[in-house]
N, C-alpha and C positions, 0 to 999 in steps of 0.2 A: 466450574459454578454451578452448572445447571443444577447437579445430585444435591448442592447442598442446598440450593431455596426448596425444592421439590420435596428433601428429608423436612425442611422446617416448616412448609406448608401443613405437612401431616401431622410433625410434634405440636404445633403448634395448633389445630385445629382437635387434639387429642386432649390435650391440656387446657383448654378454652371447653369441651364439653363437661366435663372433671370441672371442672369450678360449675358448671349451668347445671349439673345434677345436684353437687354437694352444697352448695351453698344457695342456690335460686333453688332448691328443691325440685325439678323441672327433670322428673324419671325415666320419659322416654326420649331423652336426649341422646342416647346412645344410639336409639335404636334409628333416631331420624340422620345422624350419622351415618351408619349402617347402609339404609334405604336408600341414601345420596351416594353411595357406592355401586348400591347393587345399577340405581339407574340412569348412572353416568359411565356404566361397565357394556350395559346394555346400546345406551346412547352413541360410543364409540363408534361403533360395529353400525349400528342402523346409519350416521353418516357417511362412513365408508362405503359401505355398499350403495346407499344413496347418490354418490357420488362417480360413479361405474362408465354411468353412461356418458355423464359428461366429458369426465377424466377421456375418454377414450373419444370422443370427438377433437378434441382441443388439440390432443396430442397425435391426432393423424392429421391435421392440420399445419398442425407444426411442423410436424415428418416433413410437409410437403412443403413448408417456408426454407428449412435447410437446406434440402436437394435442390432448391430452383434455384438458390444465389440468390434471395433477396437478401439474407445478412449481408453477405458482401457489399451489395449494393449503398447499402445506410453504412458501410464499413468508411464507404470514397465520400460522402461526407461528413464525416466527423473528424479524420487525418490530418486535414490544414489548421486545427484547430488544436489537435492534439500535441504539434512541432511546436505553438506558441508557448504554451501552457508548462509544457514538459521539456525545456531548451536544454536539458542533459542527455536526450535521447536522441542520436544524430538521424539524419534522413535518411529513408532509408532500409530502417533497423528492425528486422524482425519484430519488435516489442511494438511498434508504431502497427502492423499488423492486428496482432494479437490482441490489442487492446482497443482497439476500432470492434477485432470480430465481438466480441467482449461485451463492450456497451452495448454495441449494435442490437445481439440478441438481451439485453437485458432492460432495452426499449420496447422488444417486443413480447416481452415476457417469457422470454425462452431460457427459464431456469434449467435445465437440462444442458444447455449447450453455451450458456454463460460460465457454468462452474468451470469445465475446462477448459473452456477459452482464457478465465481469469488466471488459471493454473499457470496457462504458458505463456499470460503477459508479463506475470511475475518471473516467472523461470525467466523470460528472455531479458527484461529487466536484470537481472540479478547480476548475468554476464556483465555491465555496466558497472555494478557498485566496486567503488572500491573499499570496499568491508564488509564482506559477504556474510558478517553476522547480525547487519543493523540495516534495517528500513534506507533507500535513499528517497531524496524527496521525488522522483516521481513514482516513487511504490507509494510513499503515504499520500501522494495526491490520488494517483490511482486506486487507490481504498477506501478514500473520502467518499470518489466518485460513483466508489461500487454499491456503499454502504446508503448511501442515498439518491442513488438511481434511478432517475425520471422512468416510469414506466406508463407507456401508454396505452396498453391493453393488462391491467389488472382482473385477469380471467380466474384466479386461484378467489378473489374476493368476491367476485359474481357469482361463481361456482357454492360457497357456501351460502351466500345470501339467496339463493334460488333454493339451496336445498333446506334453508330455517325459512320458506314460506313468504317472503317477503315479497309486495306486490308488486315491486319494481325494483328488478337486483339489482340493475345497471343505472341507477339515481344517484348514487354515489359518483358516480367516474368526472365527473368535472371539481367536486371538492377532490379526489382522492389524485387527480391532474393538476389542481395548483397547491397543495398541499407537497405532495413529492417534489413540485419544482420550488418550492422557496427552500427544500432541504438541499438540493441539489447547487443551490445558488451559493446558498447562504453558507455551506461545506465548503462550495468553491473559490471564494472572496475569502474566508477565514485562513484556508493553506496558502493561498496565495499570498495572501499579507505575510503571512507568518514568514513564507518562503522565498519572499520578496520580487516575487515572479511578476513584471507587469501588464498588467490586465487593460493595458491603454493603446496598444497596438491597433493598425488596421483590421486587420485581420480578426483576431479577440473582439473587437468589439464591434464586428460586424454579425459574428456568431450573436454574442449580448445582445444587439439591440432585435436582431429578428426574433430571441428565444423573449426578449420582455414586450415585442410591441404583438405576437404572440398571448403573453401571458392578458396585456392590458386590451386587447380586442375582446379575450373572454370576460374577463369583468367587465368590460363598457356592456358587452351585450345580456349578460345577467343581469348587471347594475339597473338594467329599465326594465325589466320583469317584477311582475308580483308575487308575494310569498309563496302564492298557490302555486306558481307557475313555474318556481326553479328547479324543483326536483322530477317534474316531467321532462322537461327541456334537458334536462341532464341527461336522461336514460334515452332521449328521444335522438341526442346525441350518439351517445354511446352506440346504440345498436345503431344507428348507421355508420356508420367508424367500423363495428366489427363485422357485419353482412358487407360491409367496403373490403377488409382486410382480407376476410376469406375470398373472397369472389377473386380480387389480386392474386393471393398467391395462387389461388388453381388456374389463374390463367399465365400467370408465371412461368407456372410447372409444364406448363401446354406446349408455351411456348419454345420453352427448350427442349420440347419433344420427348418429356419423360411420362412415365404410365403413372400419374395422379391420381390413380384409382388404387393401384399396390402398391405405391408408398403411403397414402392415408389409412386404407388398412394397416398395413405394420406398424404406423405409429400408433393407431389405434390401441391393439395390441396388448401394448403396455397396461392402458386405463386401467386393466384390473388387476394387474399386478402392482402397480401407483395408489391402488385404493385401497388392497390389502396393508403392503407396507407401510401405511400413514397411520394404522388401526392400531400398536402397540405405543406410537407415541403418543395419538391422540387419549388413548386409556390411561398414560401414565398422568396425563396434567388433568385432564379432565376430572380424574375420580380426587386428585387433590385438591384440587377447587372446589369440586362439589362439597367434602369434608368441611372445608373452610366457609362456604355458607351454609351448611348445614348447620353449624357447632358455633354462630353467630357470630364467630371475628370477624371476617369479612364487614360483617353491617356495623359492628360497634368502632371500626377504623374509619370506614366512609362517612358514620356518622358525626364522628371525632373531625373528621377533613371540613366536612359539608360544613359544622358550624364552625368553623375557623373562617374558611373564606368567607360563608354567611353574614357573620359578623361585621366583615369588612366592605361588606355593601355588594359582592360579587354573584349573581345567579350558581348556583348549587349542582345544579343536571350534570354538568361535566363530569362530576366527581367521581361517578361510577364508572366511566372510561378510565380513572387515572390509572388504575393495577394494568390495562391493557398497556398504557404507555411506556409504563415502568417495565415489563414484562418483553415487549420489541425488543431492545439492544439484545436482550438475555438469550432470548430462546424462541425460532419462528415455530416450533410446534406447542411452546407452551402459550405464545400470545394471539397464536390462531383456538389454542383451547378455550381459554380467553375467551375470544370475542366471540367465540360459538358459544360458549356458556354464557357471555351478556344477551345475545340475542335470545336465550332462551327462557335465561330470567326476567330479562323485559321485553320479547319481542325483538323481532328482525325491523320493523318498520319503526321502532320508537325513537328518540331521540340520541339515549345510549346507542344504541344497538349501531344508527349508523353513524356513530360517532367512532366506536369502537371498528366500524370495518374500514371509515375512513386512516383513522391510525393504522393500519393494518396496510394499508396501500401504500401511505405516508414514505417508510423508509425501509431498507433493509435491516438483517437480524445482525446485529455491529458485531456482536464477538465470536459468531457464528461464522463468517467471513473473513474476520482478525485471524481466526485460529488456523481454517482452512487455507489461507491463503501464508500466512507466515511459517503453517508446518509446511507445505509444498515446497518450501525455498530454505528451511533451515533456519529461519532469524530468530534470535533471541531478544533484539533490542530497538521493541516497535518508536522511540523516542516520542514526540508528541500525537502521532498519527492518531490516539484513543481520544484524548483529546479534544482534536479535530473529529473526528467520526461521532463524537458524542453529541458535540454544539451542531452538527446537521442534523441530527435527530430530534435533539431539543426544538429547531427550528422546525422540523416536519410537523411537531406532535401540537407547539404551540399553534401552527397554520391551519392544520387538522382541527381543534378545537374552534379558530374562529370561523374559515369557511363552514363549519359544521352549523352555527349560529346563524352565519347568514342565510345557508341553505336552508335548514333545519329546526331552525329556532324558533 
């Protein structure tokens, strides 16, 4: 799917440039597009190199978090809920441990740990599936929760905002938290409704009341703030929680009598490798997007959409971030590249730059997650999984637009 989208971008940009040169007489059109390609090639390397230090730091911290058993502690909090919403998994089954480890890793932003746990969870649930080439109800709900997973620390978004020169890279923290919570809750409700799972038993209601109480407290607190205070308070809370997380992780490792210094260094060594690894993916998408914008095609499409939206009396500033919303379910690297390009074109602290960041943190890459997890267990028939995952994506994107207008509008 992604290779077709990528080729479509490039061919469309070429056709649009030919039209601009032949019909409008803009003889510099081809030069502008090639300049964009050259610029984006350089930008992809600059971005990756600029991230090495930040990636090394957080990978070091996450290594200590994994080895200290912090993820295992989070898993104990989630297990009672999972037994109720996935009733076809018997108590004590290994799948429950794998699922809770995966979700705990996602909450902490430990993507490298979450994927292996997720594959293990799918394999464990596969042992209970009566039809081996078809997703079970529990597997579908697990996939929905993964693609819409609440991430308490969206470190990657903060890193890219910092690299792009945002004054307060973490000012999108609360908007992301609200958007990703909306995505997860909507996905949970839709999937449980399809599966006829009872969400009104005591244990599930206790968890839901806790989540909604937390969200209500956040909304109530921020609703009392002036518009110019929202971003500053979001940044303050995010930075406090990040520092608290760092201290808790290191103290937990010390309490376990581990050499946290060596573990941190071992994790940090991966920073350079990861930064270099993302260069080809950034380059592939950035130069294609740069061609689209330089050819004028992206502006034509967005202007047309803005005209339609404006004609019915709706503010049109969110339109520039629509490509991010459309790309997010298809490709993580593509959505990341669009977010970076949006911040470069409009500014990291512009409304659109912030909205693109919130969208990036609101959901996971649906089709990538489906491809990896279904491929890991040889599933051919996904039933209604795609529909439920995309419903959660839509809820997250819609919430991202709403909270961005609230905080930054």
